[in-house]
N, C-alpha and C positions, 0 to 999 in steps of 0.2 A: 392428259398426261402432262405433268409438270416437273421441270427440273428442280432438283432439290440439292442443296449445298453438302459438299463432302471434302475433307481436308486433303484429298488426293484425286487426281482425275481418273475416274472409273472407265472401263470400256463401255463402248457405244452399243454392245450386242443385245443387251436386254431391252432398252428403250427402242431399238430398230425393229427387234422381234415382236415386242407388244404392240407397237404402231402398225406393223404388217399384218398382225393377226388381228386386231380392231377393224382394220379396213378390209379383210378378207371377209369377216362376220358382218360388213355392212353397218357398223357403227358410225355415228358421227363424232369424230375424233378433233380434239382441239389439243394441240402441242404447244405448251408454253414454256419459254426458256429466255434467258438473258441474251442479249445480242453476244454473237460469237460462239453460242452452243447449238447452231444449227445441226440437225441431222445430215447425212451424207445427201447430197442433191439427187444423186442417181436414183438412191433408194426411195426418197421422197416423191421422186416421179412415179415410182412403181407402186407406193402406197397410196397416192391420190388416184392412180388407174385401178388399182383394187376396189377402193371405196366407191368409185364412181359405178364400176362394174356390179357391184352388190348392193347398190341403194344407199351407201353411206356417203361420208363427206369428210375433208380434213380442212382443218382451219390451223392458222399460226397466230401466236400472241407473244409479245415481249413484256405484257403487263399480266401478272398471274391472277390478279384481283378481277379483272375484267374477264379473264378467260374461265373463271370458275362460275360466273353468271349463268344460271339456267342449267348446270350439269347434274348428273345424278351421282356420278362417281369421280373422284379425283385421285389418280395414281401418281405418286411423287416417288421420282427415281433420279438419282444423280448419274451424270456422264460427263466425262471429259470434252473439252472443245476439241474439235476436229483439227483446229490448228496445233494443238498440244502433239497429236499423232503425226502431224506433217513436219514437225521439227526434227532434223537429224539428231541422233542420240549424242553425237559428240558436241552439239551446240546447246543441249539442255542442260539448265543448271540444277535441275531436280533430279538428275540421275547419279547416282553414287559413282565416285571416282573409279571403282573397280570394274563397273560396266563400262565406263567411257573407254578405259584402254583396251576393251576387247579380249582380255586375258582372264578367262575364268578357271585356272588350274587350281589344283589342290593346294598347291604351295601357295600361291596367291591369296586365297582364302584364310590360310593359316596365319600369314603374316599380316594380315590388315585387321 
């Protein structure tokens, strides 16, 4: 599975689920991503455990070209950095001002 670019940070749910399913089926999984785009460490521990229990393995790479060597399938999926999700909404510059205020009333939507 390789990280793919997208103009906005997407949720990590799909890559998390894909990696877990691959591990549960005993596949040899390589997760390729740029620095800072690691999946959740607790979930990765579970993925590694499931892979080992089912005859598979998990490897990590920050170099997609070498990660593709010898593989049968490449699944490309975008996900946001976990550091994006750990940033309080009030400090994020990519969040619209209406969300930063915490006011989502009908009147607020109509005035903006």
